[in-house]
C-alpha positions as CSV (number, residue, x, y, z in Angstrom):
1,X,-153.7,-56.9,148.6
2,X,-152.5,-54.6,146.1
3,X,-149.1,-56.4,145.9
4,X,-151.0,-59.8,145.4
5,X,-153.0,-58.4,142.7
6,X,-150.1,-56.7,140.8
7,X,-148.1,-60.3,141.1
8,X,-151.2,-61.8,139.8
9,X,-151.7,-59.6,136.8
10,X,-148.0,-59.7,135.9
11,X,-148.2,-63.5,136.0
12,X,-151.3,-63.8,133.6
13,X,-149.9,-61.2,131.5
14,X,-146.8,-63.0,130.8
15,X,-148.8,-66.4,130.0
16,X,-150.8,-64.7,127.5
17,X,-147.8,-62.9,126.0
18,X,-146.1,-66.3,125.6
19,X,-149.3,-67.7,123.9
20,X,-149.5,-65.0,121.4
21,X,-145.6,-65.1,120.7
22,X,-145.8,-68.8,119.9
23,X,-148.6,-68.7,117.5
24,X,-146.5,-69.2,114.5
25,X,-145.6,-72.6,115.7
26,X,-149.2,-73.7,116.1
27,X,-150.2,-73.6,112.2
28,X,-150.3,-77.4,111.8
29,X,-151.3,-80.5,113.7
30,X,-147.5,-81.5,114.5
31,X,-146.9,-77.9,115.4
32,X,-149.9,-77.3,117.7
33,X,-149.8,-80.8,119.4
34,X,-146.2,-81.6,119.5
35,X,-144.4,-78.2,119.0
36,X,-142.8,-79.6,115.8
37,X,-140.9,-82.4,117.6
38,X,-138.3,-79.7,118.2
39,X,-138.5,-78.9,122.1
40,X,-135.2,-78.8,124.0
41,X,-134.3,-80.4,127.2
42,X,-135.1,-77.8,129.6
43,X,-138.7,-77.2,128.1
44,X,-139.3,-80.8,127.9
45,X,-138.2,-81.6,131.5
46,X,-139.9,-78.6,132.8
47,X,-143.2,-79.2,131.0
48,X,-143.0,-82.9,132.3
49,X,-142.6,-81.8,135.9
50,X,-145.1,-79.2,136.0
51,X,-147.7,-81.4,134.3
52,X,-146.8,-84.0,136.9
53,X,-147.4,-81.8,140.1
54,X,-150.5,-79.7,140.5
55,X,-152.8,-78.0,143.1
56,X,-154.0,-81.7,143.6
57,X,-150.6,-82.4,144.8
58,X,-149.6,-79.5,146.8
59,X,-153.0,-78.7,148.6
60,X,-154.6,-82.5,148.5
61,X,-152.4,-85.2,148.5
62,X,-149.4,-83.2,150.4
63,X,-152.2,-82.2,153.2
64,X,-153.9,-85.7,153.3
65,X,-150.7,-88.1,153.2
66,X,-148.7,-85.8,155.5
67,X,-151.5,-86.0,157.9
68,X,-151.6,-89.6,157.7
69,X,-147.9,-90.7,157.6
70,X,-146.0,-87.8,158.8
71,X,-142.6,-86.7,157.9
72,X,-142.2,-90.2,156.1
73,X,-144.9,-88.9,153.3
74,X,-141.4,-87.4,151.8
75,X,-141.0,-91.1,150.6
76,X,-143.7,-90.4,148.1
77,X,-142.1,-87.2,146.6
78,X,-138.8,-89.3,146.2
79,X,-140.6,-92.2,144.7
80,X,-142.1,-89.4,142.1
81,X,-138.5,-88.1,141.4
82,X,-136.9,-91.8,141.1
83,X,-139.6,-93.7,139.3
84,X,-142.1,-91.3,138.1
85,X,-139.4,-89.1,136.6
86,X,-135.7,-90.6,136.5
87,X,-136.9,-94.2,135.5
88,X,-139.8,-92.8,133.2
89,X,-137.1,-90.8,131.2
90,X,-134.6,-93.7,131.1
91,X,-137.0,-96.5,130.1
92,X,-139.5,-94.8,127.9
93,X,-138.0,-91.4,126.7
94,X,-135.7,-92.5,123.9
95,X,-137.9,-95.4,122.4
96,X,-141.1,-93.5,122.7
97,X,-139.5,-90.6,120.7
98,X,-138.2,-92.9,118.2
99,X,-141.2,-95.2,117.5
100,X,-143.9,-92.5,117.6
101,X,-142.0,-90.6,114.9
102,X,-141.4,-93.8,112.9
103,X,-145.2,-94.5,113.4
104,X,-146.2,-90.7,112.6
105,X,-148.3,-90.9,115.8
106,X,-149.2,-87.8,117.7
107,X,-151.2,-89.3,120.6
108,X,-151.0,-92.4,122.7
109,X,-154.4,-93.7,121.1
110,X,-152.9,-93.3,117.7
111,X,-149.9,-95.0,118.8
112,X,-151.9,-98.2,120.0
113,X,-153.8,-98.0,116.7
114,X,-150.6,-97.9,114.5
115,X,-148.3,-100.1,116.5
116,X,-150.8,-103.0,116.7
117,X,-152.6,-102.1,113.3
118,X,-156.0,-101.7,115.1
119,X,-158.4,-99.1,114.3
120,X,-160.7,-100.6,117.3
121,X,-157.6,-100.3,119.9
122,X,-157.2,-96.5,118.8
123,X,-160.9,-95.8,119.2
124,X,-161.2,-97.6,122.7
125,X,-158.0,-95.9,124.1
126,X,-159.5,-92.6,123.0
127,X,-162.9,-93.2,124.4
128,X,-161.1,-93.9,127.9
129,X,-158.9,-90.8,127.6
130,X,-162.1,-88.7,127.0
131,X,-164.0,-90.5,129.9
132,X,-161.3,-90.2,132.6
133,X,-159.4,-87.1,131.6
134,X,-162.5,-84.8,132.1
135,X,-163.0,-85.4,135.9
136,X,-159.2,-85.6,136.4
137,X,-159.0,-81.9,134.8
138,X,-162.1,-80.7,136.8
139,X,-160.1,-81.9,139.9
140,X,-157.2,-79.3,139.5
141,X,-159.6,-76.6,140.5
142,X,-160.4,-78.1,144.0
143,X,-156.9,-77.4,145.6
144,X,-157.3,-73.7,144.8
145,X,-160.6,-73.0,146.5
146,X,-159.4,-72.6,150.1
147,X,-156.2,-71.2,149.4
148,X,-157.6,-68.4,146.9
149,X,-160.3,-67.5,149.6
150,X,-157.6,-67.3,152.2
151,X,-155.6,-65.0,150.3
152,X,-158.1,-62.8,148.5
153,X,-161.1,-63.2,150.4
154,X,-163.2,-63.6,146.9
155,X,-165.4,-66.3,145.9
156,X,-163.6,-69.4,144.4
157,X,-165.9,-69.1,141.2
158,X,-164.0,-66.1,139.9
159,X,-160.6,-68.1,140.2
160,X,-162.0,-70.8,138.2
161,X,-163.3,-68.5,135.5
162,X,-160.1,-66.6,135.4
163,X,-157.9,-69.5,135.3
164,X,-160.2,-71.2,132.7
165,X,-159.9,-68.1,130.4
166,X,-156.4,-67.4,130.5
167,X,-155.2,-71.0,130.0
168,X,-157.6,-71.2,127.2
169,X,-156.1,-68.2,125.5
170,X,-152.6,-69.1,125.6
171,X,-153.3,-72.7,124.6
172,X,-155.6,-72.0,121.7
173,X,-152.9,-69.5,120.4
174,X,-149.6,-71.1,120.7
175,X,-150.5,-74.8,121.3
176,X,-147.6,-77.1,122.9
177,X,-144.8,-74.8,122.3
178,X,-146.6,-71.8,124.3
179,X,-147.6,-74.7,127.0
180,X,-144.0,-75.9,127.1
181,X,-142.5,-72.3,127.4
182,X,-145.2,-71.2,130.2
183,X,-144.6,-74.6,132.0
184,X,-140.9,-73.4,132.0
185,X,-141.8,-70.2,133.7
186,X,-144.2,-71.8,136.1
187,X,-141.7,-74.3,136.9
188,X,-139.2,-71.7,138.2
189,X,-142.0,-70.0,140.2
190,X,-142.8,-73.4,141.7
191,X,-139.2,-74.3,142.5
192,X,-138.2,-71.0,144.3
193,X,-141.8,-70.8,145.8
194,X,-141.8,-74.3,147.4
195,X,-138.2,-73.5,149.0
196,X,-139.4,-70.1,150.3
197,X,-142.5,-71.7,151.9
198,X,-140.8,-74.6,153.5
199,X,-138.4,-72.3,155.2
200,X,-141.0,-69.9,156.4
201,X,-143.1,-72.4,157.9
202,X,-140.4,-74.5,159.6
203,X,-139.1,-71.2,161.0
204,X,-142.6,-70.4,162.2
205,X,-142.2,-73.5,164.4
206,X,-138.7,-72.9,165.6
207,X,-136.8,-74.4,162.9
208,X,-136.4,-77.9,161.4
209,X,-135.3,-79.7,164.7
210,X,-138.1,-78.2,167.0
211,X,-140.6,-79.2,164.3
212,X,-139.2,-82.7,164.4
213,X,-139.2,-82.5,167.9
214,X,-143.1,-81.4,168.2
215,X,-144.0,-84.2,165.5
216,X,-142.3,-86.7,167.9
217,X,-144.9,-85.8,170.7
218,X,-147.7,-86.0,168.5
219,X,-150.0,-89.2,169.0
220,X,-153.2,-90.5,167.3
221,X,-154.3,-93.8,168.7
222,X,-156.7,-94.2,165.7
223,X,-153.7,-94.2,163.5
224,X,-150.8,-95.9,165.7
225,X,-150.2,-96.3,169.4
226,X,-146.3,-96.4,168.7
227,X,-144.4,-93.1,170.1
228,X,-143.0,-90.9,167.5
229,X,-144.9,-92.5,164.6
230,X,-145.4,-89.4,162.9
231,X,-141.5,-88.4,162.6
232,X,-140.4,-92.0,162.2
233,X,-138.7,-93.3,159.0
234,X,-141.5,-95.3,157.3
235,X,-144.4,-93.7,159.3
236,X,-147.3,-95.2,161.0
237,X,-148.5,-97.4,158.0
238,X,-145.7,-98.4,155.8
239,X,-148.0,-100.7,153.4
240,X,-150.6,-98.2,152.4
241,X,-147.5,-95.7,151.9
242,X,-146.2,-98.0,149.6
243,X,-149.4,-98.1,147.8
244,X,-149.3,-94.3,147.5
245,X,-145.7,-94.1,146.2
246,X,-146.5,-96.9,143.3
247,X,-149.6,-95.0,141.9
248,X,-148.2,-91.5,142.0
249,X,-144.9,-92.6,140.6
250,X,-145.4,-95.5,138.4
251,X,-148.6,-94.0,137.1
252,X,-146.9,-91.4,135.1
253,X,-145.8,-93.9,132.6
254,X,-149.3,-94.8,131.4
255,X,-150.7,-91.3,131.7
256,X,-151.2,-89.7,128.1
257,X,-150.6,-86.1,129.0
258,X,-147.2,-87.3,130.4
259,X,-146.1,-89.8,127.8
260,X,-146.7,-87.5,125.2
261,X,-144.0,-85.0,126.4
262,X,-141.5,-87.5,125.0
263,X,-142.9,-87.3,121.5
264,X,-141.6,-83.7,121.2
265,X,-138.1,-84.0,122.3
266,X,-135.5,-82.7,119.5
267,X,-132.2,-84.4,120.1
268,X,-130.7,-87.5,121.8
269,X,-128.5,-85.2,124.0
270,X,-131.9,-83.6,125.3
271,X,-132.9,-87.0,126.6
272,X,-129.9,-87.2,128.7
273,X,-129.9,-83.6,130.0
274,X,-134.0,-83.9,130.3
275,X,-133.6,-86.9,132.5
276,X,-131.3,-84.9,135.1
277,X,-133.2,-81.8,135.1
278,X,-136.5,-83.5,135.5
279,X,-135.4,-85.7,138.2
280,X,-134.0,-82.7,140.0
281,X,-137.2,-80.8,139.7
282,X,-139.1,-83.8,141.0
283,X,-137.0,-83.9,144.2
284,X,-137.3,-80.3,145.0
285,X,-141.1,-79.9,144.2
286,X,-142.4,-83.3,144.9
287,X,-140.3,-83.9,147.9
288,X,-140.8,-80.5,149.2
289,X,-144.5,-80.7,148.9
290,X,-144.9,-83.8,150.8
291,X,-142.1,-83.0,153.3
292,X,-144.0,-79.7,154.0
293,X,-147.2,-81.8,154.4
294,X,-145.5,-84.1,156.9
295,X,-145.8,-81.2,159.6
296,X,-149.4,-80.7,159.3
297,X,-150.2,-82.1,162.4
298,X,-148.3,-79.2,164.4
299,X,-151.2,-77.0,163.2
300,X,-154.5,-76.8,164.9
301,X,-156.7,-78.4,162.0
302,X,-160.0,-80.2,162.8
303,X,-159.8,-82.5,159.8
304,X,-163.1,-84.0,160.7
305,X,-164.7,-80.8,160.1
306,X,-163.1,-79.1,157.5
307,X,-161.4,-81.9,155.6
308,X,-157.8,-82.7,154.6
309,X,-157.8,-79.8,151.9
310,X,-157.7,-77.4,154.7
311,X,-154.4,-78.5,156.0
312,X,-151.9,-76.6,153.8
313,X,-153.9,-73.7,153.8
314,X,-154.1,-73.4,157.6
315,X,-150.2,-74.0,157.4
316,X,-149.8,-71.1,155.1
317,X,-152.3,-68.5,156.5
318,X,-149.7,-67.0,159.2
319,X,-147.2,-66.3,156.6
320,X,-146.4,-62.6,155.5
321,X,-148.4,-61.3,152.6
322,X,-145.6,-61.6,150.0
323,X,-145.1,-65.2,150.8
324,X,-149.0,-65.6,150.6
325,X,-148.7,-64.1,147.3
326,X,-145.9,-66.5,145.9
327,X,-148.0,-69.4,147.1
328,X,-150.9,-68.2,145.1
329,X,-148.6,-67.9,142.0
330,X,-146.9,-71.2,142.8
331,X,-150.3,-73.2,143.1
332,X,-152.0,-71.4,139.8
333,X,-148.7,-72.3,138.4
334,X,-148.9,-75.8,139.0
335,X,-152.6,-76.1,138.2
336,X,-152.4,-74.0,134.9
337,X,-149.6,-76.0,133.6
338,X,-151.3,-79.4,134.1
339,X,-154.5,-78.0,133.0
340,X,-152.9,-77.1,129.7
341,X,-151.3,-80.5,129.3
342,X,-154.6,-82.1,129.9
343,X,-156.8,-80.2,127.5
344,X,-154.3,-80.7,124.7
345,X,-154.2,-84.4,125.1
346,X,-158.0,-84.5,125.5
347,X,-158.7,-82.3,122.5
348,X,-156.0,-84.0,120.3
349,X,-157.1,-87.4,121.2
350,X,-161.1,-86.7,120.3
351,X,-160.2,-85.2,117.2
352,X,-157.3,-87.3,115.6
353,X,-158.4,-90.6,117.1
354,X,-162.1,-90.5,117.4
355,X,-163.5,-87.9,115.0
356,X,-160.9,-88.3,112.0
357,X,-161.8,-91.0,109.7
358,X,-164.6,-92.2,111.9
359,X,-167.2,-89.4,112.4
360,X,-165.7,-87.1,109.7
361,X,-164.5,-89.2,106.8
362,X,-162.3,-86.3,105.4
363,X,-160.5,-83.9,107.3
364,X,-157.8,-81.9,106.3
365,X,-154.9,-80.5,108.3
366,X,-156.4,-76.9,108.8
367,X,-159.6,-78.3,110.0
368,X,-157.9,-80.7,112.3
369,X,-156.1,-77.8,114.1
370,X,-159.3,-75.7,114.1
371,X,-161.4,-78.6,115.7
372,X,-158.5,-79.2,118.4
373,X,-158.7,-75.5,119.5
374,X,-162.5,-75.7,119.5
375,X,-162.2,-78.7,121.7
376,X,-159.8,-77.0,123.9
377,X,-162.5,-74.5,124.7
378,X,-165.2,-77.4,125.3
379,X,-162.7,-79.3,127.8
380,X,-161.8,-76.4,129.7
381,X,-165.5,-75.2,130.0
382,X,-166.8,-78.5,130.9
383,X,-164.2,-79.0,133.6
384,X,-164.9,-75.8,135.1
385,X,-168.6,-76.3,135.0
386,X,-168.0,-79.4,137.1
387,X,-165.6,-77.8,139.5
388,X,-168.2,-74.9,140.1
389,X,-171.2,-77.3,140.5
390,X,-169.3,-79.5,142.8
391,X,-168.5,-76.3,145.1
392,X,-171.9,-74.7,145.1
393,X,-173.9,-77.8,145.2
394,X,-174.8,-79.3,148.5
395,X,-176.5,-82.6,147.0
396,X,-174.8,-85.7,148.3
397,X,-174.9,-87.2,144.9
398,X,-172.2,-84.7,143.7
399,X,-169.5,-86.8,145.7
400,X,-169.8,-89.3,142.7
401,X,-167.9,-86.5,140.9
402,X,-165.2,-86.3,143.5
403,X,-165.0,-90.1,143.4
404,X,-164.7,-90.5,139.8
405,X,-161.9,-87.9,140.1
406,X,-160.0,-90.2,142.6
407,X,-160.2,-93.2,140.4
408,X,-159.3,-91.6,136.9
409,X,-155.4,-91.9,137.4
410,X,-155.7,-95.4,138.4
411,X,-158.0,-96.2,135.3
412,X,-155.6,-94.5,132.8
413,X,-152.5,-95.9,134.1
414,X,-154.0,-99.2,134.9
415,X,-155.2,-99.5,131.2
416,X,-152.3,-98.0,129.1
417,X,-149.2,-98.5,131.3
418,X,-148.6,-102.2,130.5
419,X,-149.5,-102.2,126.7
420,X,-147.6,-99.0,126.0
421,X,-144.6,-100.4,127.9
422,X,-144.4,-103.9,126.2
423,X,-145.4,-102.4,122.8
424,X,-142.2,-100.3,123.0
425,X,-139.8,-103.2,123.9
426,X,-141.6,-106.6,123.1
427,X,-142.3,-107.7,119.8
428,X,-144.4,-110.6,120.9
429,X,-147.0,-108.3,122.5
430,X,-150.5,-108.9,120.9
431,X,-153.7,-106.9,120.2
432,X,-155.8,-108.9,122.3
433,X,-153.4,-108.3,125.3
434,X,-154.1,-104.7,124.9
435,X,-157.7,-104.9,124.9
436,X,-157.6,-107.2,128.1
437,X,-155.2,-104.5,129.9
438,X,-157.6,-101.6,128.6
439,X,-160.9,-103.6,130.3
440,X,-159.2,-104.7,133.4
441,X,-157.7,-101.4,134.0
442,X,-160.6,-99.5,133.5
443,X,-163.0,-101.8,134.4
444,X,-161.6,-102.6,138.0
445,X,-161.3,-99.0,138.9
446,X,-165.1,-98.3,137.8
447,X,-166.2,-101.3,139.7
448,X,-164.1,-99.8,142.5
449,X,-166.1,-96.9,142.3
450,X,-169.5,-98.3,142.5
451,X,-169.1,-101.5,144.6
452,X,-166.1,-100.6,146.9
453,X,-167.4,-102.4,149.9
454,X,-167.4,-105.8,148.0
455,X,-163.5,-105.7,147.2
456,X,-160.9,-106.8,149.6
457,X,-160.1,-104.5,152.5
458,X,-156.8,-103.8,151.1
459,X,-158.1,-102.9,147.8
460,X,-161.0,-100.6,149.0
461,X,-158.8,-97.8,149.0
462,X,-158.7,-96.4,145.1
463,X,-155.2,-95.6,145.6
464,X,-154.2,-99.3,146.4
465,X,-156.7,-100.5,143.8
466,X,-155.1,-98.1,141.1
467,X,-151.6,-99.6,142.3
468,X,-152.8,-103.1,141.9
469,X,-154.4,-102.4,138.5
470,X,-151.0,-101.0,137.0
471,X,-149.0,-103.9,138.7
472,X,-151.5,-106.6,137.4
473,X,-151.4,-105.2,134.0
474,X,-147.5,-105.9,133.7
475,X,-148.3,-109.4,134.3
476,X,-151.8,-109.8,132.2
477,X,-150.1,-108.3,129.0
478,X,-147.3,-110.9,128.4
479,X,-149.4,-113.8,129.8
480,X,-152.3,-112.9,127.2
481,X,-149.7,-112.4,124.6
482,X,-147.9,-115.8,125.1
483,X,-151.6,-117.8,124.7
484,X,-152.9,-115.7,121.8
485,X,-152.0,-115.7,118.0
486,X,-148.7,-114.1,117.4
487,X,-148.8,-110.8,115.6
488,X,-147.9,-110.6,111.9
489,X,-144.1,-111.0,111.8
490,X,-143.5,-108.3,108.9
491,X,-145.6,-106.0,110.7
492,X,-144.0,-106.0,113.8
493,X,-140.5,-106.0,112.0
494,X,-141.6,-102.8,110.1
495,X,-142.4,-101.2,113.7
496,X,-139.3,-102.0,115.1
497,X,-136.9,-101.1,112.3
498,X,-136.8,-97.5,113.6
499,X,-134.5,-98.7,116.3
500,X,-132.0,-100.5,113.9
501,X,-131.7,-97.4,111.7
502,X,-128.1,-96.3,111.6
503,X,-127.2,-92.7,112.5
504,X,-123.9,-90.8,112.8
505,X,-122.3,-90.4,116.1
506,X,-119.2,-88.5,117.2
507,X,-116.1,-90.5,117.9
508,X,-116.4,-89.5,121.5
509,X,-119.6,-91.5,121.7
510,X,-118.4,-94.4,119.5
511,X,-114.8,-95.8,118.6
512,X,-116.2,-97.4,115.3
C-alpha cells in the first residue's frame, strides 16, 4: 500500500509541476488552446493517442468486447491504429493545420463558421459539442471505480475528487502545452504498463499458447455454437465487430478534441513523424488493451451479476502489488489525459464560439483566457458530480446518463465528420449540407436513445447506429451540396488559397 501511494504522489506531483512550468505558454488564447501552434511531433502524437484511449477503452470496451468477440477483438485495436490514427494523420493532418491557421480558427465550431461564412453553423456546432462532450467527460471516471477500490480499498468518490482537482490545476495553469507534455509522460506510462500487464496476465494462465488453448475450449451457446469461436480469426460475430471498428476508428475524424490536435502542429516534418509515432502508439496501447480483453473468459467473472466493467479488474486482481500500482497509474494516465483534452475543447468552444460576440459582445483576449479557465473548472466539476451521482444513486432513471454517454461519441462524429472532411477537400460543399449532417448525426443518436426498440434490429445498438450515422454523413453531405445553391466562388477560393501558397523546400524534397 505504501508503494502504491508513493507512486501516486510522485505521479500527481509531476503532473502539477508540468502545469506550473508551462504557465508562460498560456497567456493568450492561441497559447492556452493551441500551445502557440508550435507543438512538436512527439508531443502532438502522444497527445493524440492519449486523448484517444482512456479508462473507457481499457476497463470498459476492452472487457466488454473481449468478452463478446474473444481474441478477435484485437481487430478493434488494429482498426484504431490504421484508420483512427494513420489515415487520420495522412488525410486530415496537413490540410487541417494549413486551413485552420489560414482561417484563424482555434476550435472546430469556429472552423465551420469561418469556412462556410456562417455564424449560425458555429453556434449550432458549439451547442452540439456542449451537449455531448459533458456526458462523454463524465464517462471517463466510470472505468476507475472498480479498479481503484480493488487496489486501495477506499471509496471511489475520493478518486474522482483527486483526479478532478489535479487535472484542473495543471490545465488551468499551463493550458494545452501542459496537457501535451503531461500526455507525453502519461503515454510513456501507458506503453510500458500495457506490455507488462499483458505479459503478467498471460503468464498467470501458463503463457500465450496455453491461454489460446484455454480460450478454444470456452463455449457459450448464447453467443455461438461454433467450436473455438472465441479464439478464431474473426470471432463469433464479425458483422457487429465491424460496427465497433468503424465507430471507434473512423469516429476520431469528427471528434473536436482529436481534430484540434492537428491545429497545433509546428512543422511539415512533424506531420510525417507524428503519423508514424501515433500509429505505433495506437498499435501497442489499443491493440494491447483489446488483445488483453480477449482472454477475459478464462477468468471466473459472473457478467450477469457484476457487469462487463468487472472483467479487467478481475483479471488484474491477482497480479503482484507493483504491477497493480502500475495499472492504477496507467488507467489514471489514460483518463486524465483524455479529461484534459475534453475540458479544453469544451471550455474553448463555449467561450470562443458561443459567448464571444453573441452573449458578450466585446471580449478582449485577457478576458477570453480567463473565461476559458473558469469553464475548465465548471466542466470538470459538472462531469465529476454526474459521475458521483451515477455511482451513489440506485435510481433507475440514472441509467439515462449512462445511455447518453454511450451515444455521445456517435452523435459528435456523426454530425461533424463529413462536413469537416469535405470542408477541407471539396470546394462545392455547402452550408446547408453541413446543417443537414449536424441534424441527422446528432438527431439519429438522440432518437436511438429514446426510441431504440423502434429502430431496425441492426441499428438498435448505439455502436452500430453511430457507425451508420458517420457513413451516412459521407453520402448526405455531397448529395445535399449538389442539389443546393453553390457557395460564393470568391469566398471559397479565398479559403482554399492557403493550399496554393508557395513555400521554400529543400532540394532533396523537390528538384525544381
